[in-house]
Kinemage of the C-alpha trace (Angstrom):
@kinemage 1
@onewidth
@group {chain A} dominant
@subgroup {mainchain}
@vectorlist {calphas} color= white
{ca met a 1} P 0.202 -0.124 0.104
{ca gln a 2} L 1.406 3.689 -0.487
{ca asn a 3} L 1.572 6.237 2.301
{ca ala a 4} L -0.670 9.017 1.928
{ca gly a 5} L 0.832 11.910 -0.175
{ca thr a 6} L 1.677 10.313 -2.435
{ca val a 7} L 0.461 9.519 -6.330
{ca ala a 8} L 0.213 6.134 -8.034
{ca ala a 9} L 0.986 5.687 -11.612
{ca ala a 10} L 0.172 2.788 -14.371
{ca ala a 11} L 2.018 2.374 -17.509
{ca ala a 12} L 0.131 -1.090 -18.235
{ca pro a 13} L -2.278 -3.372 -16.353
{ca ala a 14} L -1.512 -4.930 -13.180
{ca glu a 15} L 0.090 -7.996 -12.872
{ca gly a 16} L -1.643 -8.663 -9.566
{ca ala a 17} L -4.410 -7.826 -7.771
{ca asn a 18} L -5.331 -5.720 -4.573
{ca pro a 19} L -6.356 -7.762 -1.587
{ca pro a 20} L -10.016 -8.733 -1.468
{ca gly a 21} L -12.305 -6.425 0.048
{ca arg a 22} L -10.598 -3.329 -1.034
{ca arg a 23} L -12.922 -0.414 -2.270
{ca ala a 24} L -12.115 3.064 -4.660
{ca leu a 25} L -14.371 5.871 -5.278
{ca val a 26} L -13.545 6.983 -8.622
{ca leu a 27} L -14.400 10.245 -9.190
{ca leu a 28} L -15.796 9.696 -13.139
{ca ser a 29} L -16.390 12.262 -15.701
{ca gly a 30} L -17.458 10.480 -18.556
{ca gly a 31} L -14.324 11.147 -20.232
{ca leu a 32} L -11.176 9.539 -21.944
{ca asp a 33} L -9.299 9.701 -18.587
{ca ser a 34} L -11.794 9.023 -15.946
{ca ala a 35} L -13.051 5.829 -17.805
{ca thr a 36} L -9.411 4.494 -18.038
{ca ala a 37} L -8.447 5.406 -14.424
{ca ala a 38} L -11.571 3.565 -13.500
{ca ala a 39} L -10.823 0.270 -15.465
{ca trp a 40} L -7.142 0.299 -14.365
{ca ala a 41} L -8.892 0.560 -10.655
{ca arg a 42} L -10.992 -2.714 -11.314
{ca asp a 43} L -7.734 -4.412 -12.676
{ca arg a 44} L -6.163 -3.715 -9.744
{ca gly a 45} L -8.941 -5.936 -7.629
{ca tyr a 46} L -10.893 -2.926 -6.377
{ca ala a 47} L -14.595 -2.503 -5.835
{ca leu a 48} L -15.683 0.260 -7.112
{ca ser a 49} L -17.630 3.279 -6.393
{ca ala a 50} L -18.135 6.347 -8.329
{ca leu a 51} L -19.220 9.849 -8.323
{ca ser a 52} L -20.303 12.376 -11.241
{ca val a 53} L -20.989 15.775 -10.439
{ca asp a 54} L -23.379 17.918 -11.885
{ca tyr a 55} L -22.150 21.061 -11.539
{ca gly a 56} L -23.575 23.437 -14.013
{ca gln a 57} L -21.350 22.233 -17.336
{ca arg a 58} L -22.053 23.319 -20.786
{ca his a 59} L -20.901 19.867 -21.893
{ca arg a 60} L -23.549 17.724 -19.752
{ca val a 61} L -23.608 15.207 -22.596
{ca glu a 62} L -20.713 14.217 -20.298
{ca leu a 63} L -22.944 13.059 -17.168
{ca asp a 64} L -24.780 10.621 -19.904
{ca ala a 65} L -21.616 9.292 -20.882
{ca ala a 66} L -20.574 8.422 -16.934
{ca arg a 67} L -23.773 6.636 -16.594
{ca asp a 68} L -22.982 4.636 -19.610
{ca val a 69} L -19.028 4.339 -18.679
{ca ala a 70} L -20.524 2.946 -14.695
{ca arg a 71} L -22.590 0.147 -16.661
{ca ala a 72} L -20.109 -0.735 -18.485
{ca leu a 73} L -17.898 -1.092 -16.036
{ca gly a 74} L -20.030 -2.982 -13.573
{ca ile a 75} L -20.341 0.195 -11.094
{ca gly a 76} L -23.355 -0.113 -9.176
{ca asp a 77} L -23.191 2.303 -6.598
{ca his a 78} L -22.644 5.368 -9.099
{ca val a 79} L -23.779 8.948 -7.113
{ca val a 80} L -24.667 12.022 -9.836
{ca leu a 81} L -24.424 14.526 -7.593
{ca pro a 82} L -25.987 18.156 -8.428
{ca ile a 83} L -24.043 21.294 -7.419
{ca asp a 84} L -24.168 24.947 -8.838
{ca leu a 85} L -20.648 26.019 -9.631
{ca ala a 86} L -22.521 28.491 -12.335
{ca ala a 87} L -23.719 30.374 -9.500
{ca phe a 88} L -20.056 31.319 -9.497
{ca gly a 89} L -19.391 31.456 -12.962
{ca gly a 90} L -15.960 32.625 -13.746
{ca ser a 91} L -15.437 29.838 -16.876
{ca ala a 92} L -16.234 28.662 -20.455
{ca leu a 93} L -17.653 26.052 -18.831
{ca leu a 94} L -20.085 27.315 -16.928
{ca asp a 95} L -20.787 30.403 -18.840
{ca thr a 96} L -22.156 30.356 -22.415
{ca ala a 97} L -21.045 33.880 -22.698
{ca ile a 98} L -17.548 33.155 -22.541
{ca pro a 99} L -16.318 31.536 -25.621
{ca val a 100} L -14.603 28.305 -25.760
{ca pro a 101} L -11.938 28.482 -27.287
{ca lys a 102} L -11.036 26.952 -30.475
{ca asp a 103} L -8.189 25.717 -32.981
{ca arg a 104} L -5.604 27.353 -30.646
{ca ser a 105} L -2.237 26.030 -32.022
{ca glu a 106} L 0.414 24.033 -29.813
{ca ala a 107} L 1.974 27.257 -28.670
{ca glu a 108} L -0.862 28.736 -27.536
{ca leu a 109} L -1.380 25.401 -25.819
{ca ala a 110} L 1.368 25.696 -23.903
{ca val a 111} L 0.893 29.148 -22.740
{ca gly a 112} L -1.534 30.521 -19.480
{ca ile a 113} L -4.425 28.680 -18.220
{ca pro a 114} L -7.600 28.844 -20.603
{ca ser a 115} L -10.961 30.174 -20.076
{ca thr a 116} L -12.217 26.796 -19.809
{ca tyr a 117} L -10.573 26.716 -15.926
{ca val a 118} L -12.933 25.971 -13.810
{ca pro a 119} L -11.931 27.366 -10.500
{ca ala a 120} L -11.041 25.195 -7.748
{ca arg a 121} L -12.746 22.178 -9.814
{ca asn a 122} L -10.609 19.363 -8.787
{ca thr a 123} L -10.377 21.015 -4.715
{ca val a 124} L -13.732 20.932 -5.113
{ca phe a 125} L -14.596 17.350 -6.402
{ca leu a 126} L -12.067 15.737 -4.511
{ca ser a 127} L -13.258 17.070 -1.188
{ca leu a 128} L -16.725 15.299 -2.461
{ca ala a 129} L -15.408 12.521 -3.008
{ca leu a 130} L -13.538 12.169 0.029
{ca ala a 131} L -16.934 12.599 1.956
{ca met a 132} L -18.335 10.012 0.173
{ca ala a 133} L -15.243 7.886 0.467
{ca glu a 134} L -16.029 8.048 3.943
{ca thr a 135} L -19.483 7.057 3.787
{ca arg a 136} L -18.168 4.137 1.691
{ca gly a 137} L -15.410 2.659 3.522
{ca ala a 138} L -13.026 2.995 0.559
{ca asp a 139} L -9.812 2.897 0.802
{ca ala a 140} L -8.847 5.119 -2.119
{ca ile a 141} L -9.871 7.688 -4.518
{ca val a 142} L -9.273 7.355 -7.926
{ca val a 143} L -8.893 10.537 -10.526
{ca gly a 144} L -8.433 10.159 -13.856
{ca val a 145} L -5.916 13.767 -13.721
{ca asn a 146} L -3.205 14.496 -16.518
{ca ala a 147} L -0.138 16.483 -16.432
{ca val a 148} L 1.173 15.535 -19.752
{ca asp a 149} L -1.315 16.400 -22.446
{ca tyr a 150} L -3.826 18.376 -20.612
{ca ser a 151} L -4.512 22.196 -21.057
{ca gly a 152} L -2.410 23.540 -18.208
{ca tyr a 153} L -4.998 23.190 -15.237
{ca pro a 154} L -2.999 24.372 -12.345
{ca asp a 155} L -5.346 21.128 -10.497
{ca cys a 156} L -4.494 18.769 -12.735
{ca arg a 157} L -0.559 18.140 -11.447
{ca pro a 158} L 1.269 15.717 -9.487
{ca glu a 159} L 1.825 18.012 -6.461
{ca phe a 160} L -1.971 19.017 -6.612
{ca val a 161} L -2.480 15.444 -5.803
{ca ala a 162} L -0.085 14.927 -3.029
{ca ala a 163} L -1.145 17.709 -1.372
{ca phe a 164} L -4.336 16.749 -1.247
{ca ala a 165} L -3.264 13.532 -0.075
{ca arg a 166} L -1.873 14.803 3.073
{ca leu a 167} L -5.162 17.051 3.636
{ca ala a 168} L -7.324 13.854 3.524
{ca ala a 169} L -5.062 11.974 6.333
{ca leu a 170} L -5.609 15.360 8.317
{ca ala a 171} L -9.388 16.455 7.510
{ca thr a 172} L -10.599 12.900 8.112
{ca lys a 173} L -11.876 10.574 10.684
{ca ala a 174} L -10.687 7.520 9.193
{ca gly a 175} L -7.244 9.765 8.910
{ca val a 176} L -7.173 10.520 12.517
{ca glu a 177} L -7.497 6.967 13.231
{ca gly a 178} L -4.603 5.790 11.089
{ca arg a 179} L -6.505 4.749 8.132
{ca pro a 180} L -6.105 7.545 5.711
{ca thr a 181} L -7.532 7.516 2.000
{ca glu a 182} L -5.240 7.246 -0.676
{ca ile a 183} L -5.428 9.344 -3.841
{ca leu a 184} L -4.463 7.655 -6.572
{ca ala a 185} L -3.527 9.472 -9.834
{ca pro a 186} L -2.540 6.419 -12.215
{ca leu a 187} L -2.312 8.612 -15.392
{ca val a 188} L -0.790 11.641 -14.113
{ca ser a 189} L 2.173 10.852 -15.717
{ca leu a 190} L 1.046 9.168 -18.918
{ca thr a 191} L 0.597 10.260 -22.310
{ca lys a 192} L -2.756 10.608 -24.068
{ca ala a 193} L -1.430 7.872 -26.377
{ca asp a 194} L -0.651 5.965 -23.704
{ca ile a 195} L -3.836 6.805 -21.459
{ca ile a 196} L -5.359 5.143 -24.633
{ca arg a 197} L -3.104 2.162 -25.352
{ca leu a 198} L -3.733 1.415 -21.729
{ca gly a 199} L -7.301 1.711 -21.913
{ca leu a 200} L -7.146 -0.351 -25.004
{ca ala a 201} L -5.474 -2.963 -23.054
{ca leu a 202} L -8.483 -2.941 -20.366
{ca gly a 203} L -11.054 -3.091 -22.940
{ca val a 204} L -12.339 0.669 -22.164
{ca asp a 205} L -15.116 0.937 -24.770
{ca tyr a 206} L -14.271 4.827 -25.762
{ca gly a 207} L -16.890 5.098 -27.630
{ca leu a 208} L -18.770 5.567 -24.492
{ca thr a 209} L -16.888 8.643 -24.069
{ca thr a 210} L -16.795 12.202 -24.557
{ca ser a 211} L -14.431 14.766 -24.197
{ca cys a 212} L -15.736 17.794 -26.178
{ca tyr a 213} L -16.105 21.205 -23.920
{ca asp a 214} L -18.465 22.650 -26.374
{ca pro a 215} L -20.525 19.446 -28.197
{ca gln a 216} L -22.938 20.358 -30.719
{ca ala a 217} L -26.545 18.758 -31.369
{ca gly a 218} L -26.465 14.866 -29.301
{ca gly a 219} L -22.921 15.304 -28.391
{ca arg a 220} L -21.531 15.313 -31.735
{ca pro a 221} L -17.346 16.501 -31.025
{ca cys a 222} L -17.174 20.322 -32.136
{ca gly a 223} L -13.560 19.061 -32.828
{ca gly a 224} L -11.642 22.309 -32.457
{ca cys a 225} L -11.808 22.634 -28.869
{ca asp a 226} L -8.593 21.700 -26.742
{ca ser a 227} L -10.158 19.067 -25.337
{ca cys a 228} L -11.635 17.603 -28.616
{ca arg a 229} L -7.536 18.098 -30.597
{ca leu a 230} L -5.631 16.571 -27.662
{ca arg a 231} L -8.007 13.641 -27.929
{ca ala a 232} L -7.896 13.264 -31.487
{ca ala a 233} L -3.731 13.241 -31.367
{ca gly a 234} L -3.777 10.968 -28.813
{ca phe a 235} L -5.571 8.380 -31.151
{ca ala a 236} L -3.338 9.295 -34.109
{ca ala a 237} L -0.393 8.781 -32.081
{ca ala a 238} L -1.655 5.672 -30.486
{ca gly a 239} L -2.407 4.299 -34.328
{ca ala a 240} L -6.526 3.896 -33.177
{ca ser a 241} L -9.338 4.792 -34.224
{ca asp a 242} L -11.698 6.844 -32.095
{ca pro a 243} L -15.261 5.035 -31.993
{ca arg a 244} L -16.687 8.376 -30.671
{ca cys a 245} L -15.806 10.342 -33.961
{ca his a 246} L -16.339 7.266 -35.868
{ca pro a 247} L -17.744 8.786 -39.326
{ca gly a 248} L -21.136 6.839 -39.325
{ca arg a 249} L -22.132 7.629 -35.828
{ca trp a 250} L -23.951 11.338 -36.242
{ca pro a 251} L -26.830 11.767 -38.568
């Protein structure tokens, strides 16, 4: 077992499962990364619960995707929790008056934090997950954050995950009693291509997932937002086709 404050990494399916009876709470967005992280945890032998957050996001299609992913992975304990971060605003994902950046160059992607950043989102989500994990007696929280091929969000870095793990050990009954909840970020140091290869090896159906920040009618990906472009580049680098973007999928 890892100590609190460490970050797990994975590059291949596990060779051995964890001891029976271990449970993990997965933060499940409905995106590619969280689906892969959930499959990784299942492969490690964890029984899974899942939390998705309905936070007023413009890409609400991801909540349907999260339900589909949970069903496919056999996660019966899946909570979709409403919490209206749109009341705060401050992000293109929460305020439709703020445009979602499209077709940014690699140089633009590498500079600054885009308008799609939701203030303190992962801090809020992990806090909610920590509360649910305690009620479920979960040994770990699994989060699909990634610090390699991502949009520059500060709360996707390993330093953030490790800091939250230290907080979790201090702020909970389980932590005070010597049973701190581990914060596992198995994808944090992987490229998008490596994440996709891992997921395919674990049998993830990426056709159930969605990554688009500005989906069109019926959930069709826009193809131009940062998340769509990173996803497309990942599939290309992995030498795989994206079932979400199959020509016959959309009318």
